[in-house]
PQR file of N, CA, C, O and H, with PARSE charges and radii, in Angstrom:
ATOM      1  N   MET A   1      27.708 193.758 131.115 -0.4000 1.5000
ATOM      2  CA  MET A   1      26.496 193.018 130.759 -0.0000 2.0000
ATOM      3  C   MET A   1      25.388 193.971 130.301  0.5500 1.7000
ATOM      4  O   MET A   1      24.694 193.718 129.317 -0.5500 1.4000
ATOM      5  N   HIS A   2      25.244 195.070 131.039 -0.4000 1.5000
ATOM      6  CA  HIS A   2      24.206 196.040 130.696 -0.0000 2.0000
ATOM      7  C   HIS A   2      24.452 196.629 129.303  0.5500 1.7000
ATOM      8  O   HIS A   2      23.504 196.851 128.549 -0.5500 1.4000
ATOM      9  H   HIS A   2      25.808 195.276 131.839  0.4000 1.0000
ATOM     10  N   GLU A   3      25.712 196.882 128.961 -0.4000 1.5000
ATOM     11  CA  GLU A   3      26.054 197.420 127.649 -0.0000 2.0000
ATOM     12  C   GLU A   3      25.703 196.424 126.541  0.5500 1.7000
ATOM     13  O   GLU A   3      25.263 196.816 125.460 -0.5500 1.4000
ATOM     14  H   GLU A   3      26.482 196.702 129.573  0.4000 1.0000
ATOM     15  N   ASP A   4      25.900 195.137 126.819 -0.4000 1.5000
ATOM     16  CA  ASP A   4      25.557 194.107 125.835 -0.0000 2.0000
ATOM     17  C   ASP A   4      24.058 194.095 125.549  0.5500 1.7000
ATOM     18  O   ASP A   4      23.631 193.942 124.404 -0.5500 1.4000
ATOM     19  H   ASP A   4      26.257 194.818 127.697  0.4000 1.0000
ATOM     20  N   ILE A   5      23.276 194.257 126.600 -0.4000 1.5000
ATOM     21  CA  ILE A   5      21.814 194.264 126.444 -0.0000 2.0000
ATOM     22  C   ILE A   5      21.385 195.496 125.644  0.5500 1.7000
ATOM     23  O   ILE A   5      20.542 195.393 124.752 -0.5500 1.4000
ATOM     24  H   ILE A   5      23.623 194.381 127.529  0.4000 1.0000
ATOM     25  N   VAL A   6      21.952 196.646 125.955 -0.4000 1.5000
ATOM     26  CA  VAL A   6      21.627 197.873 125.227 -0.0000 2.0000
ATOM     27  C   VAL A   6      22.029 197.727 123.762  0.5500 1.7000
ATOM     28  O   VAL A   6      21.294 198.137 122.864 -0.5500 1.4000
ATOM     29  H   VAL A   6      22.636 196.730 126.679  0.4000 1.0000
ATOM     30  N   ASP A   7      23.208 197.136 123.528 -0.4000 1.5000
ATOM     31  CA  ASP A   7      23.669 196.918 122.148 -0.0000 2.0000
ATOM     32  C   ASP A   7      22.702 196.009 121.393  0.5500 1.7000
ATOM     33  O   ASP A   7      22.355 196.283 120.245 -0.5500 1.4000
ATOM     34  H   ASP A   7      23.806 196.803 124.258  0.4000 1.0000
ATOM     35  N   LEU A   8      22.273 194.936 122.036 -0.4000 1.5000
ATOM     36  CA  LEU A   8      21.327 194.011 121.392 -0.0000 2.0000
ATOM     37  C   LEU A   8      19.988 194.695 121.125  0.5500 1.7000
ATOM     38  O   LEU A   8      19.379 194.485 120.077 -0.5500 1.4000
ATOM     39  H   LEU A   8      22.555 194.713 122.969  0.4000 1.0000
ATOM     40  N   GLN A   9      19.534 195.507 122.068 -0.4000 1.5000
ATOM     41  CA  GLN A   9      18.275 196.220 121.873 -0.0000 2.0000
ATOM     42  C   GLN A   9      18.389 197.228 120.729  0.5500 1.7000
ATOM     43  O   GLN A   9      17.451 197.404 119.952 -0.5500 1.4000
ATOM     44  H   GLN A   9      20.029 195.678 122.920  0.4000 1.0000
ATOM     45  N   THR A  10      19.533 197.880 120.633 -0.4000 1.5000
ATOM     46  CA  THR A  10      19.757 198.835 119.550 -0.0000 2.0000
ATOM     47  C   THR A  10      19.760 198.123 118.204  0.5500 1.7000
ATOM     48  O   THR A  10      19.132 198.580 117.248 -0.5500 1.4000
ATOM     49  H   THR A  10      20.295 197.737 121.264  0.4000 1.0000
ATOM     50  N   ARG A  11      20.460 197.015 118.137 -0.4000 1.5000
ATOM     51  CA  ARG A  11      20.493 196.231 116.894 -0.0000 2.0000
ATOM     52  C   ARG A  11      19.099 195.744 116.516  0.5500 1.7000
ATOM     53  O   ARG A  11      18.705 195.781 115.350 -0.5500 1.4000
ATOM     54  H   ARG A  11      20.970 196.644 118.913  0.4000 1.0000
ATOM     55  N   MET A  12      18.372 195.292 117.515 -0.4000 1.5000
ATOM     56  CA  MET A  12      17.028 194.778 117.252 -0.0000 2.0000
ATOM     57  C   MET A  12      16.117 195.893 116.736  0.5500 1.7000
ATOM     58  O   MET A  12      15.332 195.673 115.813 -0.5500 1.4000
ATOM     59  H   MET A  12      18.692 195.262 118.462  0.4000 1.0000
ATOM     60  N   ALA A  13      16.215 197.073 117.318 -0.4000 1.5000
ATOM     61  CA  ALA A  13      15.395 198.199 116.863 -0.0000 2.0000
ATOM     62  C   ALA A  13      15.767 198.554 115.423  0.5500 1.7000
ATOM     63  O   ALA A  13      14.883 198.815 114.607 -0.5500 1.4000
ATOM     64  H   ALA A  13      16.853 197.252 118.068  0.4000 1.0000
ATOM     65  N   PHE A  14      17.057 198.567 115.101 -0.4000 1.5000
ATOM     66  CA  PHE A  14      17.495 198.857 113.739 -0.0000 2.0000
ATOM     67  C   PHE A  14      16.971 197.803 112.775  0.5500 1.7000
ATOM     68  O   PHE A  14      16.482 198.131 111.695 -0.5500 1.4000
ATOM     69  H   PHE A  14      17.775 198.355 115.764  0.4000 1.0000
ATOM     70  N   GLN A  15      17.073 196.547 113.163 -0.4000 1.5000
ATOM     71  CA  GLN A  15      16.601 195.462 112.300 -0.0000 2.0000
ATOM     72  C   GLN A  15      15.095 195.539 112.101  0.5500 1.7000
ATOM     73  O   GLN A  15      14.599 195.269 111.007 -0.5500 1.4000
ATOM     74  H   GLN A  15      17.471 196.280 114.041  0.4000 1.0000
ATOM     75  N   ASP A  16      14.365 195.905 113.148 -0.4000 1.5000
ATOM     76  CA  ASP A  16      12.913 196.061 113.003 -0.0000 2.0000
ATOM     77  C   ASP A  16      12.592 197.135 111.974  0.5500 1.7000
ATOM     78  O   ASP A  16      11.676 196.969 111.168 -0.5500 1.4000
ATOM     79  H   ASP A  16      14.768 196.124 114.037  0.4000 1.0000
ATOM     80  N   GLY A  17      13.341 198.238 111.997 -0.4000 1.5000
ATOM     81  CA  GLY A  17      13.129 199.309 111.030 -0.0000 2.0000
ATOM     82  C   GLY A  17      13.437 198.850 109.615  0.5500 1.7000
ATOM     83  O   GLY A  17      12.690 199.147 108.683 -0.5500 1.4000
ATOM     84  H   GLY A  17      14.084 198.373 112.652  0.4000 1.0000
ATOM     85  N   VAL A  18      14.538 198.125 109.455 -0.4000 1.5000
ATOM     86  CA  VAL A  18      14.919 197.623 108.133 -0.0000 2.0000
ATOM     87  C   VAL A  18      13.879 196.633 107.622  0.5500 1.7000
ATOM     88  O   VAL A  18      13.505 196.670 106.449 -0.5500 1.4000
ATOM     89  H   VAL A  18      15.145 197.884 110.213  0.4000 1.0000
ATOM     90  N   ILE A  19      13.418 195.760 108.489 -0.4000 1.5000
ATOM     91  CA  ILE A  19      12.397 194.783 108.089 -0.0000 2.0000
ATOM     92  C   ILE A  19      11.119 195.497 107.657  0.5500 1.7000
ATOM     93  O   ILE A  19      10.488 195.095 106.679 -0.5500 1.4000
ATOM     94  H   ILE A  19      13.721 195.729 109.441  0.4000 1.0000
ATOM     95  N   GLU A  20      10.735 196.547 108.372 -0.4000 1.5000
ATOM     96  CA  GLU A  20       9.536 197.294 108.006 -0.0000 2.0000
ATOM     97  C   GLU A  20       9.716 197.971 106.647  0.5500 1.7000
ATOM     98  O   GLU A  20       8.791 197.989 105.835 -0.5500 1.4000
ATOM     99  H   GLU A  20      11.248 196.874 109.166  0.4000 1.0000
ATOM    100  N   GLN A  21      10.902 198.528 106.400 -0.4000 1.5000
ATOM    101  CA  GLN A  21      11.175 199.157 105.104 -0.0000 2.0000
ATOM    102  C   GLN A  21      11.125 198.118 103.981  0.5500 1.7000
ATOM    103  O   GLN A  21      10.538 198.365 102.928 -0.5500 1.4000
ATOM    104  H   GLN A  21      11.653 198.514 107.060  0.4000 1.0000
ATOM    105  N   LEU A  22      11.733 196.972 104.208 -0.4000 1.5000
ATOM    106  CA  LEU A  22      11.716 195.917 103.200 -0.0000 2.0000
ATOM    107  C   LEU A  22      10.293 195.436 102.936  0.5500 1.7000
ATOM    108  O   LEU A  22       9.916 195.175 101.793 -0.5500 1.4000
ATOM    109  H   LEU A  22      12.210 196.772 105.064  0.4000 1.0000
ATOM    110  N   ASN A  23       9.523 195.324 103.988 -0.4000 1.5000
ATOM    111  CA  ASN A  23       8.128 194.899 103.840 -0.0000 2.0000
ATOM    112  C   ASN A  23       7.356 195.905 102.990  0.5500 1.7000
ATOM    113  O   ASN A  23       6.539 195.521 102.153 -0.5500 1.4000
ATOM    114  H   ASN A  23       9.829 195.536 104.916  0.4000 1.0000
ATOM    115  N   GLN A  24       7.616 197.189 103.207 -0.4000 1.5000
ATOM    116  CA  GLN A  24       6.943 198.223 102.424 -0.0000 2.0000
ATOM    117  C   GLN A  24       7.349 198.144 100.958  0.5500 1.7000
ATOM    118  O   GLN A  24       6.511 198.305 100.071 -0.5500 1.4000
ATOM    119  H   GLN A  24       8.279 197.501 103.887  0.4000 1.0000
ATOM    120  N   VAL A  25       8.621 197.898 100.701 -0.4000 1.5000
ATOM    121  CA  VAL A  25       9.098 197.765  99.322 -0.0000 2.0000
ATOM    122  C   VAL A  25       8.427 196.575  98.646  0.5500 1.7000
ATOM    123  O   VAL A  25       7.972 196.680  97.507 -0.5500 1.4000
ATOM    124  H   VAL A  25       9.303 197.767 101.421  0.4000 1.0000
ATOM    125  N   VAL A  26       8.365 195.457  99.337 -0.4000 1.5000
ATOM    126  CA  VAL A  26       7.746 194.257  98.766 -0.0000 2.0000
ATOM    127  C   VAL A  26       6.259 194.503  98.514  0.5500 1.7000
ATOM    128  O   VAL A  26       5.730 194.096  97.479 -0.5500 1.4000
ATOM    129  H   VAL A  26       8.735 195.372 100.262  0.4000 1.0000
ATOM    130  N   THR A  27       5.598 195.156  99.439 -0.4000 1.5000
ATOM    131  CA  THR A  27       4.177 195.466  99.276 -0.0000 2.0000
ATOM    132  C   THR A  27       3.958 196.378  98.070  0.5500 1.7000
ATOM    133  O   THR A  27       3.057 196.142  97.265 -0.5500 1.4000
ATOM    134  H   THR A  27       6.028 195.486 100.279  0.4000 1.0000
ATOM    135  N   ASP A  28       4.783 197.419  97.947 -0.4000 1.5000
ATOM    136  CA  ASP A  28       4.665 198.334  96.804 -0.0000 2.0000
ATOM    137  C   ASP A  28       4.916 197.595  95.495  0.5500 1.7000
ATOM    138  O   ASP A  28       4.194 197.797  94.518 -0.5500 1.4000
ATOM    139  H   ASP A  28       5.515 197.611  98.601  0.4000 1.0000
ATOM    140  N   GLN A  29       5.926 196.748  95.471 -0.4000 1.5000
ATOM    141  CA  GLN A  29       6.234 196.000  94.254 -0.0000 2.0000
ATOM    142  C   GLN A  29       5.090 195.065  93.882  0.5500 1.7000
ATOM    143  O   GLN A  29       4.759 194.934  92.703 -0.5500 1.4000
ATOM    144  H   GLN A  29       6.512 196.584  96.264  0.4000 1.0000
ATOM    145  N   GLN A  30       4.487 194.421  94.863 -0.4000 1.5000
ATOM    146  CA  GLN A  30       3.376 193.522  94.563 -0.0000 2.0000
ATOM    147  C   GLN A  30       2.188 194.289  93.992  0.5500 1.7000
ATOM    148  O   GLN A  30       1.519 193.815  93.074 -0.5500 1.4000
ATOM    149  H   GLN A  30       4.755 194.527  95.820  0.4000 1.0000
ATOM    150  N   GLN A  31       1.932 195.472  94.536 -0.4000 1.5000
ATOM    151  CA  GLN A  31       0.844 196.290  94.005 -0.0000 2.0000
ATOM    152  C   GLN A  31       1.145 196.705  92.560  0.5500 1.7000
ATOM    153  O   GLN A  31       0.255 196.710  91.709 -0.5500 1.4000
ATOM    154  H   GLN A  31       2.476 195.858  95.282  0.4000 1.0000
ATOM    155  N   GLN A  32       2.392 197.047  92.298 -0.4000 1.5000
ATOM    156  CA  GLN A  32       2.771 197.426  90.932 -0.0000 2.0000
ATOM    157  C   GLN A  32       2.637 196.229  89.994  0.5500 1.7000
ATOM    158  O   GLN A  32       2.159 196.379  88.869 -0.5500 1.4000
ATOM    159  H   GLN A  32       3.114 197.042  92.989  0.4000 1.0000
ATOM    160  N   ILE A  33       3.048 195.059  90.433 -0.4000 1.5000
ATOM    161  CA  ILE A  33       2.916 193.842  89.620 -0.0000 2.0000
ATOM    162  C   ILE A  33       1.444 193.580  89.326  0.5500 1.7000
ATOM    163  O   ILE A  33       1.082 193.247  88.197 -0.5500 1.4000
ATOM    164  H   ILE A  33       3.437 194.936  91.346  0.4000 1.0000
ATOM    165  N   ASP A  34       0.600 193.729  90.336 -0.4000 1.5000
ATOM    166  CA  ASP A  34      -0.837 193.506  90.140 -0.0000 2.0000
ATOM    167  C   ASP A  34      -1.400 194.483  89.106  0.5500 1.7000
ATOM    168  O   ASP A  34      -2.176 194.088  88.236 -0.5500 1.4000
ATOM    169  H   ASP A  34       0.894 193.999  91.253  0.4000 1.0000
ATOM    170  N   ARG A  35      -1.004 195.772  89.203 -0.4000 1.5000
ATOM    171  CA  ARG A  35      -1.479 196.763  88.229 -0.0000 2.0000
ATOM    172  C   ARG A  35      -0.996 196.414  86.826  0.5500 1.7000
ATOM    173  O   ARG A  35      -1.761 196.486  85.865 -0.5500 1.4000
ATOM    174  H   ARG A  35      -0.374 196.092  89.910  0.4000 1.0000
ATOM    175  N   LEU A  36       0.262 196.041  86.713 -0.4000 1.5000
ATOM    176  CA  LEU A  36       0.815 195.701  85.399 -0.0000 2.0000
ATOM    177  C   LEU A  36       0.141 194.470  84.812  0.5500 1.7000
ATOM    178  O   LEU A  36      -0.099 194.414  83.606 -0.5500 1.4000
ATOM    179  H   LEU A  36       0.884 195.983  87.494  0.4000 1.0000
ATOM    180  N   GLU A  37      -0.166 193.488  85.643 -0.4000 1.5000
ATOM    181  CA  GLU A  37      -0.859 192.293  85.152 -0.0000 2.0000
ATOM    182  C   GLU A  37      -2.242 192.654  84.636  0.5500 1.7000
ATOM    183  O   GLU A  37      -2.669 192.152  83.597 -0.5500 1.4000
ATOM    184  H   GLU A  37       0.029 193.534  86.623  0.4000 1.0000
ATOM    185  N   ARG A  38      -2.949 193.528  85.361 -0.4000 1.5000
ATOM    186  CA  ARG A  38      -4.280 193.946  84.898 -0.0000 2.0000
ATOM    187  C   ARG A  38      -4.184 194.693  83.575  0.5500 1.7000
ATOM    188  O   ARG A  38      -4.995 194.473  82.676 -0.5500 1.4000
ATOM    189  H   ARG A  38      -2.603 193.936  86.205  0.4000 1.0000
ATOM    190  N   ARG A  39      -3.193 195.576  83.452 -0.4000 1.5000
ATOM    191  CA  ARG A  39      -3.020 196.320  82.208 -0.0000 2.0000
ATOM    192  C   ARG A  39      -2.642 195.392  81.059  0.5500 1.7000
ATOM    193  O   ARG A  39      -3.110 195.567  79.934 -0.5500 1.4000
ATOM    194  H   ARG A  39      -2.534 195.755  84.183  0.4000 1.0000
ATOM    195  N   MET A  40      -1.803 194.417  81.340 -0.4000 1.5000
ATOM    196  CA  MET A  40      -1.393 193.482  80.299 -0.0000 2.0000
ATOM    197  C   MET A  40      -2.585 192.647  79.835  0.5500 1.7000
ATOM    198  O   MET A  40      -2.745 192.417  78.637 -0.5500 1.4000
ATOM    199  H   MET A  40      -1.423 194.274  82.254  0.4000 1.0000
ATOM    200  N   GLU A  41      -3.411 192.198  80.755 -0.4000 1.5000
ATOM    201  CA  GLU A  41      -4.608 191.445  80.380 -0.0000 2.0000
ATOM    202  C   GLU A  41      -5.530 192.297  79.517  0.5500 1.7000
ATOM    203  O   GLU A  41      -6.098 191.814  78.537 -0.5500 1.4000
ATOM    204  H   GLU A  41      -3.281 192.385  81.729  0.4000 1.0000
ATOM    205  N   LYS A  42      -5.675 193.565  79.884 -0.4000 1.5000
ATOM    206  CA  LYS A  42      -6.523 194.468  79.101 -0.0000 2.0000
ATOM    207  C   LYS A  42      -5.951 194.648  77.698  0.5500 1.7000
ATOM    208  O   LYS A  42      -6.685 194.587  76.712 -0.5500 1.4000
ATOM    209  H   LYS A  42      -5.214 193.958  80.680  0.4000 1.0000
ATOM    210  N   LEU A  43      -4.650 194.867  77.610 -0.4000 1.5000
ATOM    211  CA  LEU A  43      -4.012 195.028  76.306 -0.0000 2.0000
ATOM    212  C   LEU A  43      -4.108 193.755  75.476  0.5500 1.7000
ATOM    213  O   LEU A  43      -4.335 193.816  74.268 -0.5500 1.4000
ATOM    214  H   LEU A  43      -4.053 194.916  78.411  0.4000 1.0000
ATOM    215  N   LEU A  44      -3.937 192.614  76.110 -0.4000 1.5000
ATOM    216  CA  LEU A  44      -4.056 191.347  75.397 -0.0000 2.0000
ATOM    217  C   LEU A  44      -5.457 191.185  74.825  0.5500 1.7000
ATOM    218  O   LEU A  44      -5.626 190.730  73.694 -0.5500 1.4000
ATOM    219  H   LEU A  44      -3.752 192.564  77.091  0.4000 1.0000
ATOM    220  N   GLY A  45      -6.454 191.559  75.608 -0.4000 1.5000
ATOM    221  CA  GLY A  45      -7.828 191.510  75.116 -0.0000 2.0000
ATOM    222  C   GLY A  45      -8.035 192.432  73.933  0.5500 1.7000
ATOM    223  O   GLY A  45      -8.728 192.075  72.980 -0.5500 1.4000
ATOM    224  H   GLY A  45      -6.317 191.929  76.527  0.4000 1.0000
ATOM    225  N   GLN A  46      -7.439 193.615  73.983 -0.4000 1.5000
ATOM    226  CA  GLN A  46      -7.563 194.551  72.874 -0.0000 2.0000
ATOM    227  C   GLN A  46      -6.870 194.022  71.617  0.5500 1.7000
ATOM    228  O   GLN A  46      -7.398 194.151  70.512 -0.5500 1.4000
ATOM    229  H   GLN A  46      -6.875 193.905  74.757  0.4000 1.0000
ATOM    230  N   VAL A  47      -5.697 193.432  71.786 -0.4000 1.5000
ATOM    231  CA  VAL A  47      -4.971 192.872  70.637 -0.0000 2.0000
ATOM    232  C   VAL A  47      -5.776 191.733  70.024  0.5500 1.7000
ATOM    233  O   VAL A  47      -5.902 191.651  68.802 -0.5500 1.4000
ATOM    234  H   VAL A  47      -5.268 193.327  72.683  0.4000 1.0000
ATOM    235  N   GLU A  48      -6.320 190.860  70.858 -0.4000 1.5000
ATOM    236  CA  GLU A  48      -7.116 189.750  70.340 -0.0000 2.0000
ATOM    237  C   GLU A  48      -8.348 190.255  69.607  0.5500 1.7000
ATOM    238  O   GLU A  48      -8.724 189.704  68.572 -0.5500 1.4000
ATOM    239  H   GLU A  48      -6.218 190.927  71.851  0.4000 1.0000
ATOM    240  N   ALA A  49      -8.980 191.298  70.133 -0.4000 1.5000
ATOM    241  CA  ALA A  49     -10.159 191.870  69.471 -0.0000 2.0000
ATOM    242  C   ALA A  49      -9.772 192.475  68.120  0.5500 1.7000
ATOM    243  O   ALA A  49     -10.490 192.313  67.133 -0.5500 1.4000
ATOM    244  H   ALA A  49      -8.674 191.746  70.973  0.4000 1.0000
ATOM    245  N   LEU A  50      -8.641 193.168  68.083 -0.4000 1.5000
ATOM    246  CA  LEU A  50      -8.185 193.749  66.816 -0.0000 2.0000
ATOM    247  C   LEU A  50      -7.855 192.660  65.799  0.5500 1.7000
ATOM    248  O   LEU A  50      -8.164 192.800  64.616 -0.5500 1.4000
ATOM    249  H   LEU A  50      -8.058 193.300  68.885  0.4000 1.0000
ATOM    250  N   GLN A  51      -7.234 191.586  66.252 -0.4000 1.5000
ATOM    251  CA  GLN A  51      -6.909 190.489  65.344 -0.0000 2.0000
ATOM    252  C   GLN A  51      -8.181 189.847  64.808  0.5500 1.7000
ATOM    253  O   GLN A  51      -8.268 189.523  63.624 -0.5500 1.4000
ATOM    254  H   GLN A  51      -6.983 191.473  67.213  0.4000 1.0000
ATOM    255  N   ALA A  52      -9.156 189.665  65.674 -0.4000 1.5000
ATOM    256  CA  ALA A  52     -10.421 189.072  65.231 -0.0000 2.0000
ATOM    257  C   ALA A  52     -11.113 189.984  64.225  0.5500 1.7000
ATOM    258  O   ALA A  52     -11.645 189.510  63.222 -0.5500 1.4000
ATOM    259  H   ALA A  52      -9.085 189.927  66.637  0.4000 1.0000
ATOM    260  N   ASP A  53     -11.109 191.283  64.486 -0.4000 1.5000
ATOM    261  CA  ASP A  53     -11.717 192.238  63.549 -0.0000 2.0000
ATOM    262  C   ASP A  53     -11.000 192.209  62.205  0.5500 1.7000
ATOM    263  O   ASP A  53     -11.635 192.273  61.153 -0.5500 1.4000
ATOM    264  H   ASP A  53     -10.677 191.668  65.302  0.4000 1.0000
ATOM    265  N   GLN A  54      -9.698 192.113  62.245 -0.4000 1.5000
ATOM    266  CA  GLN A  54      -8.921 192.094  61.009 -0.0000 2.0000
ATOM    267  C   GLN A  54      -9.211 190.831  60.202  0.5500 1.7000
ATOM    268  O   GLN A  54      -9.299 190.885  58.975 -0.5500 1.4000
ATOM    269  H   GLN A  54      -9.181 192.060  63.100  0.4000 1.0000
ATOM    270  N   LEU A  55      -9.358 189.702  60.882 -0.4000 1.5000
ATOM    271  CA  LEU A  55      -9.689 188.461  60.181 -0.0000 2.0000
ATOM    272  C   LEU A  55     -11.064 188.538  59.537  0.5500 1.7000
ATOM    273  O   LEU A  55     -11.264 188.064  58.419 -0.5500 1.4000
ATOM    274  H   LEU A  55      -9.287 189.659  61.879  0.4000 1.0000
ATOM    275  N   VAL A  56     -12.013 189.140  60.249 -0.4000 1.5000
ATOM    276  CA  VAL A  56     -13.364 189.285  59.706 -0.0000 2.0000
ATOM    277  C   VAL A  56     -13.331 190.201  58.490  0.5500 1.7000
ATOM    278  O   VAL A  56     -13.980 189.917  57.483 -0.5500 1.4000
ATOM    279  H   VAL A  56     -11.851 189.526  61.158  0.4000 1.0000
ATOM    280  N   GLN A  57     -12.590 191.285  58.573 -0.4000 1.5000
ATOM    281  CA  GLN A  57     -12.508 192.211  57.441 -0.0000 2.0000
ATOM    282  C   GLN A  57     -11.854 191.537  56.238  0.5500 1.7000
ATOM    283  O   GLN A  57     -12.287 191.754  55.107 -0.5500 1.4000
ATOM    284  H   GLN A  57     -12.063 191.515  59.391  0.4000 1.0000
ATOM    285  N   GLN A  58     -10.840 190.740  56.455 -0.4000 1.5000
ATOM    286  CA  GLN A  58     -10.174 190.048  55.355 -0.0000 2.0000
ATOM    287  C   GLN A  58     -11.093 189.003  54.733  0.5500 1.7000
ATOM    288  O   GLN A  58     -11.069 188.800  53.519 -0.5500 1.4000
ATOM    289  H   GLN A  58     -10.488 190.563  57.374  0.4000 1.0000
ATOM    290  N   ALA A  59     -11.901 188.342  55.553 -0.4000 1.5000
ATOM    291  CA  ALA A  59     -12.815 187.320  55.034 -0.0000 2.0000
ATOM    292  C   ALA A  59     -13.917 187.961  54.197  0.5500 1.7000
ATOM    293  O   ALA A  59     -14.377 187.362  53.225 -0.5500 1.4000
ATOM    294  H   ALA A  59     -11.920 188.507  56.540  0.4000 1.0000
ATOM    295  N   ASP A  60     -14.344 189.162  54.558 -0.4000 1.5000
ATOM    296  CA  ASP A  60     -15.410 189.849  53.836 -0.0000 2.0000
ATOM    297  C   ASP A  60     -14.907 190.504  52.546  0.5500 1.7000
ATOM    298  O   ASP A  60     -15.706 190.849  51.676 -0.5500 1.4000
ATOM    299  H   ASP A  60     -13.970 189.648  55.348  0.4000 1.0000
ATOM    300  N   GLU A  61     -13.630 190.672  52.423 -0.4000 1.5000
ATOM    301  CA  GLU A  61     -13.060 191.340  51.260 -0.0000 2.0000
ATOM    302  C   GLU A  61     -13.096 190.413  50.053  0.5500 1.7000
ATOM    303  O   GLU A  61     -12.677 189.260  50.145 -0.5500 1.4000
ATOM    304  H   GLU A  61     -12.981 190.392  53.131  0.4000 1.0000
ATOM    305  N   PRO A  62     -13.591 190.905  48.926 -0.5600 1.5000
ATOM    306  CA  PRO A  62     -13.633 190.046  47.730  0.2800 2.0000
ATOM    307  C   PRO A  62     -12.226 189.773  47.201  0.5500 1.7000
ATOM    308  O   PRO A  62     -11.315 190.566  47.440 -0.5500 1.4000
ATOM    309  N   PRO A  63     -12.043 188.689  46.503 -0.5600 1.5000
ATOM    310  CA  PRO A  63     -10.710 188.403  45.966  0.2800 2.0000
ATOM    311  C   PRO A  63     -10.319 189.429  44.917  0.5500 1.7000
ATOM    312  O   PRO A  63     -11.187 190.049  44.302 -0.5500 1.4000
ATOM    313  N   PRO A  64      -9.042 189.612  44.708 -0.5600 1.5000
ATOM    314  CA  PRO A  64      -8.601 190.578  43.702  0.2800 2.0000
ATOM    315  C   PRO A  64      -9.049 190.130  42.303  0.5500 1.7000
ATOM    316  O   PRO A  64      -9.314 188.947  42.093 -0.5500 1.4000
ATOM    317  N   PRO A  65      -9.133 191.053  41.360 -0.5600 1.5000
ATOM    318  CA  PRO A  65      -9.675 190.742  40.027  0.2800 2.0000
ATOM    319  C   PRO A  65      -8.850 189.708  39.254  0.5500 1.7000
ATOM    320  O   PRO A  65      -9.385 189.080  38.340 -0.5500 1.4000
ATOM    321  N   HIS A  66      -7.618 189.514  39.571 -0.4000 1.5000
ATOM    322  CA  HIS A  66      -6.824 188.558  38.794 -0.0000 2.0000
ATOM    323  C   HIS A  66      -7.108 187.111  39.157  0.5500 1.7000
ATOM    324  O   HIS A  66      -6.467 186.214  38.609 -0.5500 1.4000
ATOM    325  H   HIS A  66      -7.183 190.024  40.313  0.4000 1.0000
ATOM    326  N   TYR A  67      -8.046 186.851  40.061 -0.4000 1.5000
ATOM    327  CA  TYR A  67      -8.392 185.465  40.388 -0.0000 2.0000
ATOM    328  C   TYR A  67      -9.482 184.940  39.492  0.5500 1.7000
ATOM    329  O   TYR A  67      -9.894 183.788  39.632 -0.5500 1.4000
ATOM    330  H   TYR A  67      -8.566 187.580  40.507  0.4000 1.0000
TER
END
């Protein structure tokens, strides 16, 4: 009986360690996802600004002489 209890305690300690490692991995991944989302939003804003600038430049450009 005593050996069974020690075995269960050993398994539980191992599982606690694995759970803590998994929790750390999930936490790290979430932080990376958050950083990537912020960078993507920033890049999207830059692309939209460039597109808007390009449209303004095209609108200001006179038509070619053959018109």
